[in-house]
C-alpha positions as CSV (number, residue, x, y, z in Angstrom):
1,Y,0.0,0.0,0.0
2,L,2.8,2.4,0.9
3,Q,4.5,1.8,-2.5
4,Y,1.3,2.5,-4.3
5,Y,0.8,5.7,-2.4
6,L,4.3,6.9,-3.0
7,T,4.1,6.1,-6.7
8,R,0.9,8.2,-7.0
9,A,2.3,11.0,-4.8
10,L,5.5,11.3,-6.8
11,A,4.1,10.7,-10.3
12,P,4.4,13.4,-12.9
13,R,1.3,15.6,-13.1
14,A,-0.2,18.1,-15.5
15,S,-3.3,20.3,-15.6
16,V,-5.2,20.5,-18.9
17,H,-8.1,22.8,-19.8
18,G,-11.2,20.9,-20.8
19,V,-14.1,18.7,-19.6
20,Y,-13.3,15.1,-18.6
21,M,-16.0,12.5,-18.8
22,E,-16.5,8.7,-18.8
23,V,-18.4,7.8,-22.0
24,M,-19.2,4.1,-22.6
25,G,-16.5,3.1,-20.1
26,M,-13.8,5.2,-21.8
27,G,-12.0,8.2,-20.2
28,L,-12.8,11.1,-22.6
29,L,-11.2,14.6,-22.6
30,I,-13.2,17.3,-24.5
31,T,-11.0,20.3,-25.4
32,G,-11.4,23.5,-27.4
33,E,-11.4,27.2,-27.1
34,A,-13.4,28.9,-24.4
35,G,-17.1,29.3,-25.3
36,I,-17.0,26.7,-28.0
37,G,-19.6,24.5,-26.3
38,K,-17.6,21.9,-24.2
39,S,-19.9,22.2,-21.1
40,E,-23.1,22.1,-23.3
41,I,-21.9,18.8,-24.8
42,A,-21.0,17.5,-21.4
43,L,-24.5,18.4,-20.2
44,E,-26.1,16.5,-23.1
45,L,-23.9,13.5,-22.5
46,L,-24.9,13.5,-18.9
47,S,-28.6,13.4,-19.9
48,R,-27.7,10.4,-22.1
49,G,-26.4,8.5,-19.1
50,H,-22.6,9.2,-19.2
51,R,-20.5,10.5,-16.2
52,L,-18.7,13.7,-15.3
53,I,-15.2,13.6,-13.8
54,A,-14.0,17.1,-14.0
55,D,-15.0,20.5,-15.6
56,D,-12.7,23.2,-16.7
57,A,-9.4,22.0,-15.2
58,V,-8.4,18.4,-15.3
59,E,-5.3,17.0,-13.4
60,F,-3.6,14.1,-15.2
61,I,-1.2,11.8,-13.4
62,R,1.2,9.5,-15.3
63,V,0.9,6.2,-13.3
64,G,2.7,4.0,-15.8
65,P,4.8,4.4,-19.0
66,D,1.7,4.9,-21.1
67,V,-1.1,5.3,-18.6
68,L,-2.7,8.6,-17.6
69,V,-5.3,8.9,-14.9
70,G,-7.4,12.1,-14.9
71,Q,-9.2,13.6,-11.9
72,C,-10.8,16.9,-10.7
73,I,-8.5,19.4,-9.2
74,G,-9.6,20.2,-5.6
75,G,-13.0,19.2,-4.3
76,L,-15.2,20.5,-7.2
77,S,-15.9,17.2,-8.9
78,D,-19.7,17.5,-8.8
79,Y,-20.0,20.8,-10.6
80,L,-20.4,21.9,-14.2
81,E,-20.4,25.5,-15.3
82,V,-22.7,26.2,-18.3
83,R,-23.0,29.6,-19.8
84,G,-26.5,31.0,-19.3
85,L,-27.3,28.6,-16.5
86,G,-24.4,29.1,-14.2
87,I,-23.0,26.4,-11.9
88,L,-24.9,23.1,-11.9
89,N,-24.5,20.4,-9.2
90,V,-24.4,17.3,-11.4
91,R,-24.7,14.8,-8.5
92,M,-27.9,16.6,-7.3
93,M,-29.4,16.8,-10.8
94,F,-28.6,13.4,-12.2
95,G,-27.8,11.2,-9.1
96,E,-24.8,9.5,-7.6
97,T,-23.9,7.5,-10.7
98,A,-23.5,10.6,-12.8
99,V,-20.1,11.5,-11.3
100,R,-16.9,9.7,-11.0
101,H,-13.6,10.7,-9.2
102,K,-11.0,9.5,-11.6
103,K,-10.5,7.5,-14.8
104,K,-7.8,6.4,-17.2
105,L,-7.6,8.6,-20.3
106,H,-8.4,6.8,-23.5
107,L,-9.4,9.5,-26.0
108,V,-9.2,13.3,-26.6
109,V,-11.9,15.1,-28.7
110,R,-10.8,18.5,-29.8
111,L,-13.6,20.9,-30.8
112,Q,-12.8,23.3,-33.7
113,Q,-14.6,26.2,-35.3
114,L,-14.9,25.6,-39.0
115,K,-15.4,28.3,-41.7
116,K,-17.2,27.5,-44.9
117,S,-14.1,28.2,-46.9
118,E,-12.3,25.4,-45.0
119,M,-15.0,22.7,-45.6
120,G,-13.3,21.4,-48.7
121,R,-10.0,20.8,-46.9
122,I,-11.4,18.3,-44.5
123,D,-10.0,14.7,-44.7
124,R,-13.4,13.0,-45.0
125,L,-12.0,9.5,-44.7
126,Q,-10.0,10.4,-41.6
127,A,-7.3,7.9,-42.7
128,K,-4.6,9.5,-40.6
129,Q,-5.0,8.8,-36.9
130,L,-4.4,11.9,-34.8
131,T,-2.7,11.9,-31.4
132,R,-2.0,14.3,-28.6
133,R,1.0,14.2,-26.2
134,I,0.3,14.7,-22.5
135,L,3.1,14.0,-20.0
136,D,5.0,12.2,-22.8
137,V,2.2,9.8,-23.4
138,E,0.6,9.6,-26.9
139,V,-3.2,9.7,-26.6
140,S,-5.6,9.1,-29.6
141,E,-7.3,12.4,-30.7
142,V,-10.3,13.2,-32.8
143,A,-11.0,16.7,-34.3
144,L,-14.7,17.5,-34.4
145,F,-15.8,20.6,-36.3
146,V,-18.4,22.8,-34.6
147,A,-21.1,24.1,-37.1
148,P,-24.8,24.9,-36.9
149,G,-27.0,21.8,-37.1
150,R,-24.3,19.3,-36.0
151,N,-25.4,17.2,-33.0
152,L,-22.0,17.1,-31.3
153,S,-22.9,14.8,-28.4
154,V,-24.0,12.1,-30.9
155,L,-20.7,12.7,-32.8
156,V,-18.7,12.4,-29.6
157,E,-20.5,9.1,-28.8
158,A,-19.7,7.9,-32.4
159,A,-16.0,8.9,-31.9
160,V,-15.9,6.8,-28.7
161,R,-17.5,3.8,-30.4
162,T,-15.1,4.0,-33.3
163,H,-12.2,4.2,-30.8
164,I,-13.4,1.1,-29.1
165,L,-13.7,-0.7,-32.4
166,R,-10.1,0.3,-33.3
167,N,-8.9,-1.1,-30.0
168,W,-10.5,-4.4,-31.0
169,G,-8.6,-4.3,-34.2
170,Y,-11.3,-3.1,-36.6
171,N,-10.6,-0.1,-38.8
172,P,-13.7,1.2,-40.6
173,V,-11.6,3.2,-43.1
174,E,-9.6,0.1,-44.1
175,D,-12.8,-2.0,-44.3
176,F,-14.5,0.7,-46.5
177,M,-11.5,0.9,-48.8
178,K,-11.3,-2.9,-49.1
179,R,-15.0,-3.1,-50.0
180,Q,-14.6,-0.3,-52.5
181,Q,-11.6,-2.0,-54.2
182,A,-13.6,-5.3,-54.3
183,L,-16.5,-3.5,-56.1
184,I,-14.0,-1.9,-58.6
185,D,-12.4,-5.3,-59.3
186,E,-15.8,-6.9,-59.8
187,N,-17.0,-4.2,-62.2
188,H,-13.7,-4.6,-64.1
189,R,-14.1,-8.4,-64.4
190,N,-17.8,-8.0,-65.5
191,R,-16.7,-5.4,-68.1
192,T,-13.9,-7.7,-69.4
193,K,-16.4,-10.6,-69.7
194,A,-18.9,-8.4,-71.5
195,D,-16.1,-7.2,-73.9
196,G,-15.2,-10.8,-74.6
197,L,-18.8,-11.6,-75.6
198,D,-18.9,-8.8,-78.1
């Protein structure tokens, strides 16, 4: 027990701005500029049954070579600040199971404002896996673009589900490209057969 306590007490730490939640059993850090909508997304995720760990400032501790555990700084773990509503007590509003004290970090979702002129430059297949370095640990990252009409809480859940599938060894982009190539090959064979009949 003493060794565990000393390891935690002496472990490297860093404070990161964002909202930290548990979504589908995964530790999820939502980051982005102030006022972009992090707390609003967190509130909607809470209403969908997920759990809050920390709002605004998250303390990460490196407890292993590639393991980060995030927790709330100080004793403010029950509270969420939403512009226009003020400070909300999540435990009182949603119950005991809506909050959690700490969780291993699995995924970072970075919210970004997107101008119409930048829409054409988005990598729609997301073939390149993004990462973010915290305390010298590489963490998977997803960039979500904020725009009117986008249901960001549903997109966050989809990002977490995709991350879980990737951890199981399934890559939807690779699967899509394989199926597309199979269709191209089949069309080519059919065209070759048809040309041979003429």
